[in-house]
N, C-alpha and C positions, 0 to 999 in steps of 0.2 A: 472471559476475553470474548469479545463480538467481534464478527466477523459478516460485513458487507456484500450482497451479491447484486446483481441486477436479473429481473426475469425477462423473460424476451417480449413480456409486454410492457417494457420502461418501469416497472415497478421497482420498489429496492427490498429485499428481503433482509433479515439481519439472522446471524445463526450465532448462538450462544456455546463457546467451548467449554470444555471440562475445567475447569478449577479444582485439583482437588483439596485444596486448603477453607475453603467455603464449604463443601462438600462433606468432608469430613465431621468441622464445627458442625452444620446442621445436623447431621446424620449422630453424631454423638448424643445433641442436646435431645433432639425427638427422639430418637431413642431410649432416653433415660424416661422420658413420660409413658412412652409404651411399654417400657422394662415395668413402671409401675402398676400400670391395667394390668399386665397380664397375670405379674408376679400375685398381687391382690385380689382381682376377680376374675380368676377363671382355672379350671382344672389344670393346668398346665404347672399353675405356682402354688399357692396357698390359699386359695378362693373360697374350700369349703372350712379351711381354719376361721380366715376372717368373718364367713358368712356365720359360725357360731359363736364369734365374739361380738361383731355387730347386735347379735339381738340384744345384749343387756341394753341396748342404747336404745332400742326402738322407742320407751315412752318419750326419752328427752329428745330423740329427733324429730318425732313427731312433734313434741310442743315446739322446738326451733320453727317449724314447719309451719306452724298455726301463729306463732308470735312475729313471725317474718310477713307474712301474708296481713296480719293487721297492721305492721310498721309501714309496710307498702301503702296500703289504704290511708293511713295516716299520713304519711309523705304527700301522697298525690292529691290528697284533699286540703294542703295546706302549702302546694303550690312549691314542692322543691326544687321543680325547674329554677325558679325565683330566687333560691338560697345561693348565698357565696360557691362561685365555683369550685373552693379546695373542699368544702364543705361535702359540696357535691359527689366529688371524686372518691372520697372516704365512706361515704354511704353507699354508693353504689359498688364497692369494692367488698366492703363488710358483707353486706349482703349478697353478691355474688360468691362469695366464701361460705358464708353459711347454708346458702343453696344447694351447693354443691356437698358441702359434709353431709347433710343431711338425707341426700340421696344415696352418698353412699354408705349412709348407715339403715336406711330404710331398704336395701335390697332385695330382702325376700317380700316387701309391700310392693315397691317398684325396680322390679329386676332389670327394666331398662335404663332405669338409671345411672349409674358407672359406665355402662357403654356411652349414654346420649353427655355425660359429662366428660369422657375423653374427647367426643368427636368434637365438640365446643371449645376443650381446651387447648386440644392442638394449632389451631388455628389461631387462638390466641397468642398460645407460646411461639409460632412462628411470626406474627406481628412485632413481640417485645423482641423477637432478635434479630428482627430488621432493624428497628428505630434505635436499637441500643449497639449492636456489632457493623449492620450494614448500614447505616442510614445515607451515605451518600451514593447507595447502589441503584442503579434505575428499577421501576417495579418491575418490566417486563422483564431484565435479569435475574429479578428474583425468582418471578413466578418459575421461571425456567429449572432455577436451580431445586426449588421446591417439590416440581414435578419429577426432577430425578431423583432427589433423597426420599420422597415418600414414598415415589412406584417400586425403588429398590426395596424397602424398607418392607413394603406391603408385600412383594414377591417372596424376600426373605421371613417373614412370620408366617406368611401361609404355606411356604414348604416346611419348618419347623412343626406348623401347628399339623399338618398331614403327618409328618414322621411320628410326631406323638400320638397321633390318635391311631395310627395301624398299630401300636402295642398292644399288644392282647387285653392288657387288663384297662386300657384307657379306651378302648372301641364303646361306641355309643351303641349296646347290646340292652337286653332286659338286666341283666343285673349290675351293670353300671346304670342305668336311668332310675333301679330300687334304690341303690346306692346314695346316689346323687340327691333324689328327691327324699330319702330319710334325712339327709344330713343338713338340706335347705330348712329345713323346717315344715316342708309341705303339709298341709292338714288332709287329713284320714276320714276319708266318710264310706262306711259301709251300705248306704241307703241302696244304692242300687246293684249292689256283689254281695250281698251276705254272705255267700257261701266263701268269701275269702277272708273272713274273720278266724281266725286262732281261737278256740273256746278258753284254752288258757289265758291268756291276755288279749282278751277283747276289745279294747280299749286303743290298744297303742303299738302292737306287733301285729301286723296282716300274716297270712298264713305261710307267705312262702319266705320268711326269714326263718333260717333253721335252728337261732339261738336269740335269746333276748336282747343281745349286744349287736343285733345285726350287722354282723361280720358277711356271712354268705347266704346266698338266694338258692333255693331249690324250688323248683316246681314239677307238678306231676298232673294227671289227668283230673283232681280235683279242683287242685291251686293251681291254673294256667297262669300264664303270662297276660291274660286280660287282667288279672286282679292288681296289675299294675294302677290300674286307671283308680285306683281308691285314692292315689293322691291327684286330687280334682286340683283344676285351676293352678299347676305347678308349671309354668313357663320357666321359672327361675332357674330349674335345673338343666333344663336342655342350653337354655342360655348361658349358665355357669360354664358348661362345656363346650358351648359354641362360637365363646368371646374373642378368642384369637382370632378365629376366623372372619367375624364379623367386623373386629379392630384393624385387622387387613385390610378389607374389603373398603372400611372408611378411609384408610391411607393411599388408598389406588384411586377411590371417587374424587375426593381432596387434589389427588397430583394430577389427574388427568384434567379436572376442573381448570385448575391452573395452567397447563397447557395450553387448554383452547381458550379460556374466556380472557380474550383481547380485545379491549374497546375500540381499538385502530384495524380489526382485521375484520372486512364486512364479509368474509364467509366465514369466522369462526363459530358462527351460528350452527354449519352440518359437524362437526366434531361435538359439540356441546348435547345438540338431540342424539347423537350417537352414544355419548357417554350417559344421557340421562333414560333412553331405550336398555341399555346393557343395566344398569343398577335397576330398572323393576322388573327385568326377565331375571336376575339375581335372586331377589325378596320375594318374587313369584314362585321360583323354584325352592327357595330355602322355607317357603310358605306350606306349598305342597307336599315336601318330604318330611318335615316335619309332623305336619300332618300325617302321613302315612305310616310315620315311626311311632305313631303315640303320643309325639310330644309338642303337639300344635295348640293345646290350650292356650288361651290369654295371646298365644305368637301375633296376633293382628295388630292387636293395639302397639305392640313391642315394635313390629315393623313400621308402622308409619310412625312413632315417636324416634325411630332411628334414622328413617329417611329425612323428617322433617329437622333432625338434628345436624345431619350431614347438609342438608340444605344451608341451614344456618352457619355452620360453620364455614363453609365455602363461600358464602354470602359474605362474611366477616373478610376473610381472607383480600378476598377480589375488591371487594369497597373502600378498604383501607389501604390497599396497593395501587388501585387507580382513581381514587378519588380528584386527585390532583389531574390526572390525566383529562379526565371525564370534563372537569372544571376548565379545561383549558381548549374541549372541543370546540369547533365552528358551530355558530348560531345553526346551520344548515345541517350539520350532524346532528346537532342536539334535537332538531325536530325533526330529521328522519327515524331517530332513535325512538322519540316520543311517538312518532306514528307506527312504528313496529310495536313499542308497548300496549300502545291501544288498543290492537287487536285482541289480546290476551288480556286485557283489562275485566271485562263484563265476564270470562270464565272466572276469575281470581275470587272476583267479587261474588259471584254462585257460590263458590266453597266457603268465602266467609260465612255468607247468610247461612250455610249449612251445619258447618262445624261450629262456628263461634256467633250465633244466635243469644246464647244466654252469657255468655261474654259482653255482647253487644249490649245489652239491657242493662246487665250490674254496671258496666262502663257509665251510661248514659244516667244512672242513680249516682254513682259516685260523683259524677260530675256536678249535679245538683246539692250535693252537701257541700262541695267545693267552691260553689260559688255562695251559698249561704255563708260559708267560712270566710271566703275572700270580700264582702260584702261588710262581713264584720271588722278586719281586719282593716280595711279601708274606713271606714266609719271611724274607727278611734285613732286614727290618725297615723298607723303603722304601715302604710303602703309603699312608704319614701326610704324605709329603715334596711333590712336585713331582707326584707322580702320588697322586692323591688317591681311594679306592675308599671306596663305602659299606660299613657293616656286612654287606651282605645279601651283596654280592660277597666280601668277604672270608673268608665261612662257606662258602660256595656248594664244593662238592669234586665237582662232576660232570666230565666229560671235555670240556665245551663250555663256554663262559663264561654266566652265569646267564641275559642276556638272548638268546644262540641257543636258549638250554634252553627258556625260556621260549617262544621262536618255533617250537621244536619242539612241543612241547607243545598250543601254536595248531593247528601244523601236524595232528597227531594229530586233532584232533575237528574237522577240513575235511570236508565235506560230498563224500568222494572221488570219489562214483560219477557226484555233477554236474561238480565240476572238470575232473575226467581226460576225461568224455565232451565237455565245453566245450573243451579242449586238442587232442582229434581232430577238434570241427567247425572251428576255428580255422587248425588244418591242410588242412581241404578248402579253406577260404575262400583260403587264398594260394595253392592248387596252382590253382585256378579263374582266379585274376586272373595267374598266375605263367605259366601251361599255356595254359589255354580261350582267356582274354579275350587274350592275348598271342600265341603261336604258333600255335595252330589257328585263331584270327580270320582272319590272315593266309593262310594256308593255305587255307580255306574259302571266302576271297573271289577266291584267284586262280583256283581252281576254277571257283567261280561265274562269273568274267569267260570264263574259259578257254570254259566249259560251255555259256553263253547268245551267245556271238560271233556264230554263225552265225543267232541267231532273230531274227524281226521284234519291234521293239520294243515293239508294244502286246502280243504273247503274252510279253515280259519285263514288260511292266507288270503283266500279269495276275497273273503268279507271284511279284513284290514283293508287290501287292497284298494277296494271299490270305497270303502268310506272315506280313506285316505285320499284318494283321488278327487270327491267329490268336496273335501276339506280343504285343498287347494284350491280348486277352482273359486274357491270365496276370496275375497280379494283381503278382507281385514284378517284369515287365520294365519297366522305363521306353523312352522314346521314341528315345533317342538311336542307339542301335545298330540301329533301324530305318531309320532317316531317314540314318546314315552308311553302310548300304549301298545305299539309293537314289541315293545321290550317287555311289557307286563304278559301281555295277550298270548301271544307265540312261545314265550318261554313255558308258559302254566301249562300251554297245549302239546308242548315239541318235547318236553326234557323227556317222559319217557322212550320215543323211539329215537330222536336225537342225542339224549344227553342233555346234560345240564347246561354244558358252555358250547356244545353243539347248537342246541336252540337257540342261543345268544348271538352265536355267529350268522345262524339263519335268519334272526329277528334281526339282524345290522344290514345282510345284503338286503333283504326284502325294502327296509328302512331306504335305502339308498337309491334302489330300485325305484320306490314311489316317488323318492325326490325327481329323479330323472325323466320319467313317463311326465310327473306334474308339468316339468317344463317343458316337454314337448308339446304337451296338450293348451297349455297358456301362450307355447309362441305358436302353433300352427292352427289350433283351433278357436282361439281368441284373438290372438294377435294381427295371423294372415287373414282369414275368416273375417272375421268382424272387425278389423281394423283400420277399412271403411266406415265404419260406424261413429258419428262424430260422439256418442255419448259414451263408446269404449276410450278415444282419443281424448275425452275430457276427465273420463276416472283416472285415466293414466297420469293426466297431469302435462301434458307435451308440451305448450307454450313455458311452464315453468322455469325456473332459471337452471335447478337440481337438476330436473330433466333431460335440458337441451345441452347441459354438460355429459350426462352418461350417453347422448345419441354419438357424441364426439368420440367418446372413450369406445362402444360398444361397435360402430362403424369402421374404426380402425381394422383390417383385415388380419394382423398381427396379433398373437395371444400375448397382450403385454399385460403386468403384472397389476397396472391399473383394472384392465379390462378383468381379471381373476378377481379381482379383488370387490368392484361391482358387482357380479354375477353371483358371490358367494356372502357378500355382507349386506349388499342393497335389499329393499324392499322385496321378497318374492314375486309377488303378483305383478306389479307394474313393470319390473325388468323383463321380465319373462314377455310380456305382452307386447312389451316397448321391442323386443330383439324381434317379435312377430311382424310389427308394423312396419320395422325397418328392413324386414324382407332378408333375415340373418340366413345363412345353413344353420341348420340345429347340431350338424355333428360336431364344429368348434366351440360353439356354446355349450354343449353338454361335456366338453374335455376341460372348459375353464371350470365348469360347476364341481368336477370331481372333487376339488378339495373342501369340498361341506361334508364330506365323510368325518372329517376332524371334529364338526360339530353334531354329527347324527351318531357317529359311534358312541360316545360319553352320555349322548343322551340315551340311547337305548339300552346302556350297560346300568345306568341311575333309575330306569324303569325295572330292569332285571334287577336291581339289585335291593328296591323298594318292595318287590313281591317275593326275592328269598328271604329277606326280613321277618317276613310275615307267617314263613312256614314252620310248623312248630309239628313235631314227633307227637306218640299214642301218649306221651307223660306230661306236654306243653312244654316243653323245652325248644328254645330254638335250636332248628336244625343249623342254622348260617348266621350264627351271633355276630359277626363281624361285618353283613350284610349293609346293615343301617349307616354304620362309618363308612363304607365304599360308596354309597350311594350320595354323602357329603361330599365324598371328595370328587365322586363322578361330577356331582352338579357344581363345585368351582372349576373343573375342566371345562363344564357348558356355560359356566361364567366369563372363562378366559378368552374360550372360542370365542364365545358371540362377541366380548368386547373388543378382540384383535381384528374380527372381521368386520363390524361395525364401524369400528373407528377407521379401518384402513379404506374401507369405502368413502367415508367421510373425507379420507386425506386424498383419497385419489379424486374427488368431485374437486375438494381447495384447490389441488396441482394442477387441474384442470382447466379451472378456473384464472390462475396463474399464468398458466403458460400457453392456451390456446384461447385468449381471449378472443381473436379476431376469428374464427372459426365458431364460437357460440353464437357470437353476432351477425355470423352472415348466412346462420339458419335462418330460414324465412319462416315467418310466423305462420300457424294455421290459422288462415283464416275463416273458416267451418266451425273451429273451437273457440277462436276468439269470438266470434257472433254468440255464440249458444255460451260462452263466459259472460258475455253482455248482457244477453237476455237473463241468466241465472242472476246476475248483479241487479238487473233491475228488478226481478221478481223478490232478491231480499232487500231490496229499497221500498218495494212496494209493501212487501211484511214489515218491516220496520214502521214505516210511515203510520200502516195499519193499527199498528201494538204502541204506538205513544199513550203513554199511561193514562194521558188526559181526555184520551178518546174511548177508552175501554169501556164498555158498559159494566154496572156495577155486578153485576151477576157475573161476568166475565172474569172481571179482577176478584171474586171472591172464589169463583172455582181453582183460578190459579195457586191464589195465599192458601185454600184447603188442599191442594196439591203438595205445597212445600211444606205444610205444616204434618201433613200425613208422614209426606218423605223425613223429614227430620224425627217425627216420633218413633218411627221401624229403625232409624239408623241409630237411635239413641237405646232402643231397647237391645238392638243386635252387637252394641258395643259395649253396653254395662250389664248385660245377662245373656250373655252367650252361652254359656252352660247350662242354662235354663231354658234355651230355645231346640236347643239340639241334641240329642242322644249321641253317646260315643260310639263311632262306628269305625270299625277299621280295614285293611283293604283286604283280610283274609275273613274277614265275618260273613257269615250269607244272610239274607234278608227271612230266610225261613224260621233259622234260628237264633237271631239277634234281632230282630224288628218284628216278631211274631207273625211273619209271613207277608207284612204290609209295608211296604217299601215308605211311605208317607208318615211310618211312625218314626224315621227318624228326624222329625220336626215334631218339637214336643209341643202342649197347647199353647205357653206364650211363642213360642215362634211363631205357631199359624196364625195368630194373633199380628206379628208382626208381617207374616206373610200376605193376610187381609189387607196392611195398611199401603203394604206396593201396590195392590190392585188398585186399592181406593185412589192412592196419588195418580197413578196411571189413566185410570177414568176422568179422575177432574184434570189433567194434561190434556186428553184429549178432547173436552169437552173446550177448554181454552183455545187448542191447537184449531178445533173444528172453526171454531167463531171466525178465529185468525184468517185461516185462510179462506173463509168466505168474503171476508174484508178484503183483502189482497187481490180475489179475482174482480171484486167491485171497482176496484183502484187502478188494477190494470185496464178495465174493461173501458173504464172513463178517461185514462191518460191521454193528454195530446203531446205531440212530437215537443211542442216547448216543454212540456213537463220534464222531458229526463235531463234538461239542463239547468233545471231548479234545483238547488241545494236540498236536500233534509234536513240539513244541522245547522243551524243558527251559532256561529262562533261568539257574535256579540251577547246572545241569551241562551245560555246553555240547556235550551231543549228541543226536543225535534219536533218542527212545525208542519 
């Protein structure tokens, strides 16, 4: 049922009522797929038994994958896309089924396989249901149904998973990790842990198993929980335990994207951005907590594959349901969409270069073979039979196919300077999350715990508050790492004087106080004192569409829900500084910010539980075996709060666009900021003109190419040989005991080579950027006013002029 209403600005909005019949049908059919996945590939079901059975078919599944790869190569070089359509459909279906079955059987080799198969199959099932049972239902209405069904199903599955994980025998503690690792067939390696070897069964049974049938686990001062690390590269154990939670997350993400991705909604981008930010935070937290719990080996690749599969699954739904709507959009709307996509095109081209260069090279080589076979088929007169070629393809004489030749020509017209620079930036981002956020965060926190252990809790509180305030004043830093640190450090120091739960409550209070003090400092010291600075107003984005909408909401003297949503769900630094620029009273702003405690408290608890899960008694037994499970529960609550706040803030901005468009348009443009933006744009244009690839000298080109090559080599080493690059290190380890007193022993020799490549890549990039900055300054000095109206890009010939 749809109900139309008119907004105050004259636009029409459509609300879809709740229809129980399609909701029930969709819920049952999608729930069947979810139930099959949970029963077959998680600890809640028969996942351990299924894995034990699939081991028998590993060789066959691997052979199927190899055969499938060869068949796909053969089909490509023989132009399968020119074959009869029905035959193409049959081949695609058979290939997809073979790929899915192989990934499901090779779960110990590719632990992310079942999760990715589920994430892709769910959107395909939704499309199948749409075109079989609800063919006449508009795409917009169907996406609302999808949103309601998947979100409901995701919440129920998440609740069921938490209930199951809270039971004593299901908590992710040391015995559970040992049991899952053994049943998943994880390899045993005593090289770094010779003391963990059982003399009676040196090859198959580590010391912590009480019997050879591996049923019960027992640790002591000789065989500690650190011995669990003999199960190297065992990401499948943690994933098998966590799969229901990840499946629930996939359902929620696809559901929320279905709610926000509307091609006819110009403000949907705010909801999409909020959803993407929430997903990134959830994956980041899962990564951190899994690493702290000793289950992070190989998890980075899994999370990347999971994120990619969620993106592909969501794209399948949106492209299928809205393709006809997109095709019918006006030419003006399509041009606007193309201009918006153009902004991010070079960014994704850079990612393609960094992550897919070997595949691109293989693609060109296959194209050479394809063109050779195509010439033979055309020469023998078969080009008009089952394999039908166009006249252009028949007349094409190049070494590669016509399509690849056109793609190469398009590649030659890329803005190579910008694309290759983005490729290096992507590499730095991956290294930050894979090394700094995962490895060195744990190292730093373990050092901080050891360093502050003898200190008074008030002294430590002062240190944490000072560091937190400094970090909050930096625009890119969010609050979650600060709350996590407080939950770990303050609890480790204060548990003796305040008790465990008293110290956790104390850490929560300190974290909320840090957040409120940071809001006051950002508002009063930066917003009000430096609000006259053009640079500060420009950094806030005072003239941007979203900030202008926030100004309307924040300027309202009442404490409205939209105002609270923006204060707790908007970006920390810009919102607080904007309040100062607007001259708002601090007290009402602080009152509106108080609901952020719903995010702060579970984050502190998550850090505290991660610390508690690492505490052992003298015999090496976990004092709090339930803590790691509760850390996962707390991280899910963080994700829920983060998602609620960010989506609510996006909804508040969107609601303001719809209901107060006149007020937004009435806000005068900040002319000083506009002038600064124009200067910045002029500098960017000059930089683009200076770095046109054909104008770049050979030595500068070589420097940028070497920077990209070094970064590709570094990321390849970290992805393929991560366990050979870094030593195992837990939160409660000490540098003196586990790293020989030298913190840099965390990085193994191979990892040091990777770090050297990072430095090399950075130096070569600075060489290129140093030359580019000099050329940009020269262009700006020599430019005349008439040059400002001269376009840098010629649409007739896609090269920078």
